N, C-alpha and C positions, 0 to 999 in steps of 0.2 A: 725787782722780779718778787712778787709774794707766794708765798708755800704754805698750803696747811701743815698742820701739825702731822698728819697721819705720812706727808710729804718726806718727811725729816725723818733722819735716822735716831729712834731715843731709844737710851740707853742711862743705867744706872751712871751716877756722878752721885760717890759716898760722900758721908759728911768723915771728917777728920775723929771722931770719937769711936774708936774700935770697939770700944764695950759694948756699941748696940749691934745689935741685929743684923745681917744681910739684908733683912724683911721688912724691917726698922728703916736703911739706909733707902729700901726702894723707895719709897715715899714721897723723896728728893728725886725728882727725873727731871732732868735737864737734858733740854734739845740741843745740836749743834748749830750755836750762836750765826746770825749773819747769812748772807748768802752769797760764800763767794772761797775759794780754792783757799787764799789768805787768815779766813775763819775757821775753818773744817783742818786745818796743817795746827793753831794755837791751839784749839779744844783740844784736837786727838795729843797735841805734847802735852797738856793736863792732862789727860785722860789716862794716859802711860806713867807718865811722872806718880800719881797718886798708887794708881796699881805696883809702880815698884816698888813706891813704900811701904805699901802695905805685905810685900813678900815678907819685905825687912827689917816690918816694927816686933819691938818687942813682946807682943803676942799670939809671935809664931815661933815661939825659939823652938821649939818641937826639930824643923824644921830644919834648922842653922845645919844642920850635919852636913844634908844635900846641896848646900848651896856651895857658893867659893866663900874664898878665906874673906875677899871684901866686895864690901859691893860694887857691881859694875858701874859704869855711866851708862846708859842709855838715853842713844841721841836721836830724837824724832825726825828725820829731810825731810824736810819740807818738798810739795808735791812736785814743784819747779825741777828740785836738786833730782829728779828722780832719772834715769841714762835710761835709753830705751830696752822694751821689752819686756818683759812680769820677774820682779824681783820681789823675794822675800825677805826677813831678818837674817839677819847673820852675828854670828861672836869674834868676836878677835880676840888677843891675849888677857885682856881685860875689862870690855868695854863691847856697846851691843850696837849694832842698824839698824833702825825700826823702821822703812821707809812709811811713812805716810800712806804710800798707794796700798802699800800691804795692810795697813791697816783698817785703808776701806775695805780691801776684797775680806777680811774677816768680819768685820760690819754686815756685808751682805748676806755671806756663809750664817751669823750668827739672827740674821734675823729670819732663814726659812728653819737656824735651828729650834729655835724659839716658838715659831706657828707648828710644826711637827709636833713638838713635844707638848702644845696645848691641847692640838687635837686628838693625841694619844690618852691623854687626860679624862676626856670630853668635848659634847659638843659643843662648837666657835657660834655664837652670835651673831654670824655673818653669813649671809642669804643671797648678795647678788650675783654671786659667781660660785660655780659648782666646784670648783677647782680651788676655792679657799676654804673648801670647809674639809678638804682631802691633802694627807701628808705631800710636803712639794719633791721632800728629797729620794733621787736618784741621779747614781752619779754619773748617767749620760747627759744628765741634763747641764750639769755648769759647765763643759767647758764652751756650750756656745754663748753664756753669757759674759758680753765685752763685758772691761778689757780683761778677765779675770786669768788669758793665757795666749796674748800676742802684743797687747798695746799695753803703753804707759797709763796706771791709773789717773786719771782727772778728776775735777769737783764735776765737771759737767756730765761724765760719762757714768760718775756714782750717781747724780740723779735719771741719769737714762736707765741704769739699772734696776734702781727703786721703781719705775712706772710698773714692772714687776710685780712687784710686789705692796704695793699701797693699796690700804683694805685691812690687812696683816693687826693694823690698833683699835680699830672697832669693837674689838671685845679685848676689857681690860686684861684679862689673862695672858690674853697672849704678848697683850702687848708690856708685862711683868714678867715674862718668859724669853721674851727677845733679850729683855734689858740684861737679864741673872745670864743668857748664854753665850751676849759681849764680853762682861770680864769674869766666865768662865774661858771661855776659847783667847784672848789677850792674856793671860794670866798663865794658860798652858804654853802657848806659843814663849813668854818669857820666861819661865822655868827651864822652858827648851834650851835657849840658849841660853841661860846661867850654867846649864847641865854641863852643856862644852867645856865650859868656863874651868867648871866644878875641878873635871878628869883629866883638865890640860888634854883636850884634842883640837888637832890639827887636821887642816884640811890638807888633801891631794893636790896634787900640779895642775888638774881638775878644775881647782878650787869646790871639793866637793869634801863632805865626810866616809867613810868606810861604814858599810853597811849596820857594822858592827855601833860602829859610835854610835851611829844615830837611833838603833833600840836603845842600847843603854841610855841618852838623854831623854826621849820618850819617856821608857820604862820611870825613870828618874822623875820628869817634871808632872807626871801621872801622878805617885805615889805623893806629892806635893800637894795638889792639884785634891786629892781625896782627904787630905789633912785639914787642909784651906777650910773645905766645903764641911769638914765635922766640927769647925769650930764657927763655921760664920753661920750658916744653917744645921745648927742641930737635932731638931725634930727629924728623926729617922723617916717618917712619913711623909715629909715636906714634897711636893711634885716638885719647886726647885732646885734640887739638889740633882736633881735629873741632870741637867746638863754639864755641870762637874764630872760626870762619868761619859755622857755621851760626847761633850763638843768633840774632845781630841783626837775619839775614834771616826768621829763624819768628818772630822777635819781633814786627816789621812785618805780616809775614801775618795773626797774630793779631788784630794790631791790624784790619790788616783789617777781618776779618770782625768785630768787634765793633763796626765804624760801618758806616753806611749814610751813600751822599749824597757829598756833596764830600770828607767826613771819609773813605769808603773809598778813592774816587779818589786821593786825597793819598796816605795807606798805599800801593796798590798804585804809586804813581811811586815813590816814594820805596823799596822794596821792590827794585821793578824795577831802579832807578841802582843800587843798592849789587852789584847779579848784575851788572852791566857792567863791574866793578872784580878778579873775579876769571878765571881762566883758565875757557876753556870745560870743560876735562872740570870742575874742580868746580862748574861753572852746574852742569852735571848732573846730577854729586853730592845737588848742594843740592836742586832741583827734584826728584828723584825721592824724597829724602828726603819731601818735605812734599807730596806724594802720598800717598792714602792707601792704603795697603799693605791690598786686601781680595780673601778666596777663599769659596768658597761651603763651602769647608769652616769658614772661620772664623766668617763674616760674615753679617748680615739685615738688612733691612731693615722697620721697621713703623712705622704711622701709626695714633693712636689720635685716637677722632671721637664724640661726644657732641652729645647734644640740648640739652641744661643741662650750664653749664661744672660740674663740680665744685667740692668748698670744697676737700677735700684728695684728692690722688690719688698711689701710689704704686704703680713699676715695678718688680716684681720685689722687692719692699722694700723699694727705694729712692724716698724722698719729692722730688717732682717738682712747679713752679709750674706748676701744670694751661693757667693764660696762655700761659706759655712754649710752647706745645707745636700751640697753635695755627696747621695748616697748616705741621707740620715731620714731615720722614721724617727718624726714628731710626735710628742705624747701631749695633746689638746684637749680642751674638754668636749665635751659629744654636741653632737651640735652639727648647725653648718658654720662654713666656714671660706673665707675668700681671701683669694691672692690677686695682687694687682703686682703687674713688673713695668718695668718703661726699657727701652731701647732707642736708640737716637732713630728717632723720627717713629717708631714705633710703639706701643702700648697692649701689655701683655696681661691675660686672664684667665682665672681656674678657680670651679668651688667646688665643694663638695657636703655631704652629709657625712660623719664619720661615728660609730659607736662599737665600744665592745675593740677586741680584739685584731678584727683585720682590716689589714693597710692597706687605706684608700689612697690611690694613687690622682695625681694632680699636674690631669698635663697643662703647662701654659700655652696660652694659644692669642699669639699676635696679629696683630693688624696695625698697616700703617693709618698716622695721624692725619687727616683730614679736614677740613671745613664745613660748615652748613647753615643754612636757611636760619632766621628763626622761626619760619612755619615749620622746620625741621624738627627742629628743638623740638617746641612745645609740644610736636605729635610725640617725640619720642618720649616725653615726660608724660606724656597722657597715659602712655603704653608703659609705663614703669620698664620702659628696655635701657637701663642705667648703666652698661658698660654701655652699648651705643651712644646713650648722650657725654660719655666720660671721653670716648672717641671724637667728639667733635669740640667739644670746650677743652682740655687739656693741651700742655705741652707735654715733651720726655722726662721734664722734671716732677711733673704729677701735680700744675702749679694750671691757673685760669690763662690762657693765649690772650684773654685782651680782660680787660678791668670790665666791661658788659654783660661777661661772659661766667663772671663769679657766682651769678647766686645759680644757673643750671651745674655749675661744676661743682658747688659745692653742695648742692641735691645729688648729685650723682657720686660722690665721693662718702656722703652719709648713709645710703642706701647700699653700699656698696661696704660698708665697714669699716670705712674710711675718714668716717668725720673727725679724725684726729690728725688728718693731715689736710685738711680746711687751712691752707695758709692765712694768716691776718695779712691778706691786699689793701689794695685801695678798695674801698663800698661804700664810696663814696654818690657812687652811680647808683647806688641802689636806694629802693624806700625803707623806713624806719621798722617796716614791720620786716621786709627781708632782711635788716639787720639782724634785728632781733631771732631770729630761727636761724640765722649762721652762726650766730655766738652758740645758741642752744646743741646743734650740731656740732659743736666743734668740742663741746664738755660731757659729749653721752658717748664717747667711746669708752668701755668699760676695761683697765687693764687687768690681762689674764683669760682676755678671752680664747687667748692662747697662749699654753705655757710650754718651750723647748725646751 
């Protein structure tokens, strides 16, 4: 499989000459090599190893009192070795376990953070979708992005999450901020775990650190991060410095949104404790950045409802887990949105135009799948009755019933904003012009038509 440059997480892989500034190193952009989990594991190990070495380099001796007496071993655990469920990095007595799955989690956060910082600094040269020109940050969004809160991170799910962010690399300034944000966030997590070792913190029987110890580790890591920033990016007016302040606070905000109960309260208290370490002006800037930036011209809200939980659900062509959307209001781009759902022997449909803060409700209406004559398919095509055409050509997996129905099926999906769901099935019965059009429809779906 071939991936576009924009499909990859681009981060800064810095050169070993530490006398260079971070801005100079940022010219040496390197994308994650290959297209498999093993390549991701290897790149992640090298990335974490380099940042660990940077923390302990003699150029940063001023932070040594905040570090453990000896450099801890940092083990990046491969994706395949991750246990079921969500795992974060954690410190032992003299070592740090850093799952590659968690590194992927941080990378996704850095993409959003880098984009938001760039947007706040000025307009981006991205015009394909209104949401790409507005900040993404909203703690209610992240718990829905798979696999951040329930399933193990894999290379394929990393790619699945990236589809929501494709386009941010169209602006060089945004791309650079994403790279710096990845560095800042990974450095913070590393130094947070090193702080637990520095202060000889031990976990409870439940495998957790007391809140007071987490706050101390947060604050120590935050101060280390500020010292690293001042050395790496000495120009106080350089906007790349902002990630070193915002990244830890955004990370805790997202963790608060990903958890509930005591976990949510702990993360919120930890975030507020970090905010007290910065000036009021910085605090206002960070708080403003973490607030969703909405306008009636760009964003709207909708809520999907149904009488029976669908087996599959697609919103503007993006596959979503129906169970994730129970009682949730979605933040989406202003304009028309179409939901397609499937059940055994049935297919469902809902559409609405949304704009502003009024919540539009989309009740899924389901009908039985059945067959139709070619003459009826042609009549529905001419009438542009796309859902009715889909009912006659699709099975309950949203694939064409037969190869000879593929063109009608693909055309219906395209006009229902589901062109990205057109399967690469047997098209040999189609004419060459029909095959070309099917390929075009497959690639016309634009990610971030919905952001939820």
